[in-house]
C-alpha positions, -999 to 999 in steps of 0.1 A, spaced: -196 85 106 -159 80 105 -150 116 113 -176 119 142 -152 86 151 -121 97 145 -130 132 166 -145 112 197 -113 90 197 -91 118 194 -104 139 224 -102 106 245 -64 103 233 -58 141 241 -64 140 278 -29 116 279 -11 140 265 5 155 301 18 123 308 31 118 272 51 152 274 68 141 306 80 111 290 93 129 260 123 142 278 135 109 285 167 95 265 156 61 249 184 34 243 180 -4 232 196 -25 257 231 -42 247 216 -78 251 188 -69 229 213 -58 204 234 -86 206 200 -111 201 193 -90 172 225 -101 157 215 -134 157 184 -130 147 195 -113 118 217 -140 109 193 -170 115 166 -149 94 188 -146 64 189 -188 62 153 -186 63 129 -191 34 99 -186 57 88 -154 39 93 -168 4 71 -196 11 45 -176 28 39 -157 -1 40 -186 -20 13 -199 -2 -6 -170 -3 -6 -164 -44 -13 -202 -50 -40 -212 -26 -56 -180 -27 -44 -164 -56 -61 -128 -67 -80 -115 -40 -98 -85 -49 -118 -66 -19 -153 -79 -15 -149 -110 -37 -155 -147 -30 -116 -149 -26 -113 -121 -3 -129 -141 22 -111 -171 14 -78 -149 21 -93 -140 54 -97 -175 64 -60 -182 49 -45 -155 69 -60 -166 104 -48 -202 98 -12 -194 87 -6 -172 117 -19 -201 140 5 -223 122 33 -198 127 31 -202 164 13 -167 172 0 -163 206 -29 -144 197 -49 -142 165 -82 -123 158 -99 -103 132 -114 -67 133 -142 -60 108 -135 -33 80 -169 -28 58 -167 -7 22 -182 0 -9 -179 -34 -34 -164 -27 -69 -168 -55 -93 -148 -60 -129 -168 -84 -154 -156 -78 -188 -136 -48 -207 -126 -42 -242 -114 -15 -263 -106 -7 -301 -95 21 -327 -121 26 -353 -123 35 -387 -94 35 -416 -70 19 -389 -97 -2 -370 -76 -26 -346 -81 -36 -310 -65 -21 -278 -55 -40 -246 -70 -17 -219 -83 -27 -182 -113 -6 -163 -100 16 -134 -113 5 -100 -141 30 -93 -151 34 -130 -189 30 -140 -197 5 -167 -208 17 -203 -198 18 -237 -189 52 -251 -174 60 -288 -161 93 -297 -129 110 -309 -98 109 -289 -83 144 -273 -48 137 -265 -30 156 -234 5 147 -223 0 157 -184 -30 164 -160 -20 201 -161 -29 199 -195 -66 186 -191 -71 208 -162 -61 241 -184 -88 230 -212 -119 252 -212 -151 243 -196 -172 221 -219 -143 219 -245 -144 182 -245 -181 173 -250 -186 145 -267 -146 135 -268 -127 109 -252 -96 124 -232 -64 105 -234 -34 114 -211 -4 100 -223 23 100 -196 51 76 -193 67 67 -163 104 62 -160 123 35 -138 132 50 -105 145 33 -75 122 52 -52 92 48 -76 92 88 -82 72 94 -112 46 69 -96 30 102 -78 22 118 -112 12 82 -127 -13 79 -96 -27 111 -100 -33 110 -135 -51 77 -128 -70 91 -97 -76 127 -106 -79 128 -145 -114 107 -151 -132 135 -128 -114 165 -143 -122 150 -182 -161 143 -170 -162 182 -154 -148 192 -189 -180 172 -209 -158 142 -220 -177 110 -223 -148 87 -218 -113 84 -204 -83 65 -215 -47 68 -198 -11 53 -208 -8 34 -176 9 40 -147 38 16 -151 74 12 -164 74 -18 -187 66 -19 -221 49 -52 -221 8 -53 -236 -2 -57 -201 -23 -28 -189 -22 -15 -149 -54 -10 -132 -57 9 -99 -83 32 -82 -99 65 -95 -124 88 -78 -149 111 -89 -162 137 -70 -197 145 -55 -220 160 -83 -198 146 -109 -214 120 -133 -187 95 -135 -177 81 -167 -160 51 -182 -124 50 -173 -95 27 -183 -58 23 -186 -40 11 -221 -10 -12 -219 22 9 -230 22 -2 -262 -14 3 -269 -9 39 -258 21 44 -279 2 30 -310 -28 52 -302 -6 83 -299 10 76 -332 -24 73 -350 -37 107 -335 -1 122 -345 -15 113 -380 -51 129 -376 -84 124 -358 -90 92 -342 -123 75 -328 -120 47 -300 -146 28 -285 -145 17 -250 -166 -9 -235 -169 -16 -198 -191 -38 -178 -179 -33 -140 -193 -9 -111 -203 -5 -74 -222 -32 -61 -233 -26 -26 -211 -31 8 -187 -57 19 -173 -63 53 -138 -79 51 -112 -80 79 -79 -70 93 -65 -98 102 -42 -96 132 -14 -121 149 2 -113 181 36 -123 197 31 -114 233 54 -92 248 75 -104 278 71 -75 303 50 -47 286 23 -66 265 -3 -40 266 24 -21 247 30 -29 207 52 -26 177 31 -30 143 44 -41 114 24 -58 84 13 -59 49 -21 -54 28 -41 -88 21 -60 -78 -6 -51 -73 -43 -61 -62 -75 -75 -92 -96 -52 -92 -129 -25 -110 -114 -22 -130 -83 -9 -102 -58 25 -114 -54 45 -82 -52 15 -63 -43 12 -72 -16 16 -111 -8 53 -100 -1 44 -78 21 23 -102 41 50 -127 37 77 -106 51 61 -95 83 45 -127 90 77 -144 86 94 -118 108 67 -122 134 72 -158 133 109 -156 138 107 -135 169 80 -157 183 107 -188 184 132 -167 202 138 -180 238 124 -148 254 101 -128 236 109 -88 234 94 -65 259 67 -54 242 41 -72 216 49 -78 183 17 -73 162 16 -82 125 -16 -68 107 -27 -83 73 -46 -52 63 -79 -55 45 -87 -35 10 -57 -9 8 -64 -12 -30 -96 9 -28 -88 35 -5 -71 26 27 -100 10 42 -83 -14 64 -56 10 76 -82 40 85 -105 13 104 -73 5 125 -65 43 129 -101 50 142 -106 19 163 -73 19 181 -66 57 182 -77 57 221 -49 35 227 -23 55 207 4 63 231 4 21 237 18 18 198 57 21 203 60 23 163 45 12 130 63 1 95 47 -15 67 58 -34 36 42 -26 5 66 -16 -24 72 -49 -37 100 -75 -26 134 -62 -38 163 -55 -17 158 -27 17 182 -3 8 176 28 33 163 36 66 142 63 81 120 70 110 100 99 127 116 92 159 120 125 187 153 139 193 153 120 227 152 85 206 180 93 187 202 69 203 176 42 199 172 51 161 209 51 153 211 16 172 184 3 148 204 14 121 237 0 131 218 -36 132 203 -31 96 237 -19 84 250 -55 78 220 -63 54 234 -36 31 205 -7 47 216 30 54 201 60 65 177 75 37 184 109 25 160 137 36 131 136 10 142 104 -7 114 79 -4 108 82 38 75 83 52 50 57 64 38 25 45 4 34 33 -16 15 58 5 28 82 1 63 69 -38 70 85 -23 61 119 7 82 111 -13 115 107 -27 111 138 3 108 155 16 75 153 55 71 152 66 55 119 97 37 103 103 33 67 125 5 54 125 15 16 129 -13 -9 147 -9 -43 115 0 -65 134 3 -100 112 -28 -113 82 -26 -92 62 -6 -117 70 -29 -144 45 -54 -127 23 -31 -102 -14 -40 -107 -10 -61 -139 -16 -96 -149 21 -102 -145 22 -98 -107 27 -134 -102 47 -154 -75 76 -162 -100 87 -129 -97 98 -130 -61 134 -133 -54 140 -158 -28 173 -140 -18 158 -107 -17 127 -111 2 149 -134 27 165 -98 35 134 -81 36 123 -108 65 157 -102 84 151 -67 83 117 -66 96 123 -87 121 156 -71 134 135 -39 134 106 -51 153 128 -68 176 141 -39 185 118 -14 186 99 -36 210 129 -41 234 140 -5 238 139 13 272 117 43 267 88 56 245 92 65 206 67 90 211 35 81 195 8 104 208 -25 121 194 -18 153 173 -36 184 182 -76 186 169 -68 211 142 -44 185 121 -65 169 100 -69 134 96 -65 113 66 -88 114 37 -92 108 2 
């Protein structure tokens, strides 16, 4: 159904391509008056603790808010009320329906002569069940993929890959693939269960959850992540000889649920039908309180919009701040927004999302076309006093997670890259709590997003959002 909706919307949007092509040749520039106002906005934002306080409010008053839970509904109401209290001109919600996964209980242990408990957590999308079997250790996903068909019958697969700290979070590409594809591959090879070294960089005894998926026709198997110390312990024991473990999970899919993308708008002064989108995702996993992932993103984008709303004159275009639904279990909010708004893609100036923690932004990149190069450099010059420079090609540039589906369909995007060196110490763990937020760092983030959104909304000319040709595939998972 979603594919048919996207195709229909894309066909409608493509009808506007001739006019868009004519606009593409016009140089884009940001007026001097807007540049001057952005400098003042930047300095004001650096003195404001609004992003910090919004994040505190969400993580304290709602706490963990896993998609489909009772707290999901409370988070939606919190977001509506917060937008209104911050002075946004329009507040509304758009429905997002998705399968609901629940976690109820989980445990693991090493059996036999070296019997001892293990700290683990079920991966989102795992079925429930209790399995016992001999462990077969692999160091990476490729080794598991190379295992002969049927060779793991009755076994429990263990992938032992340790992510390393990097500013751009480079190792998460491998860590997330091991989490998302490892259980499916293990099941295809005949395994009865799956455990992995958590996709994280910490040494704490706190496992990292996250989503996994099983292909149609593959029987799902219980799948869990071990804390780093437990993964290391199991690895040492396996090196001594064959080991058996027990994994007991009570979790699984339970029908469908409808949540909402909650949206607050600061109305544009002269082009209110054109929008600049910023945001973060409202949901979190259930282990912590979702402070860095992604309460901070919600706080940063809400604060940026609220500070623009208080200016004597709003920018030309509307600032649209989105608290996206259910990013964690498949980008459902981002996909729903892209499908719903594809016919109006040309009215979307640009999109950017904060979803990589709350440490300082160090880099900027965008997809802007050649005719908008001057405007792009103007934005970068206004961000430079915040310690932000142009990202190197191939070094972290790209749209945010929920912006991604729309970007694949033609939305212009910008990346305000945060320092992720410590991010995966906390990501998807019980340790993702409000005390980890650095007040000064989140203020710098809010200042950057306020400056970016204000200038993008003030530019004379289009940043080139346009529907891509039909042969370009839509985002999928």
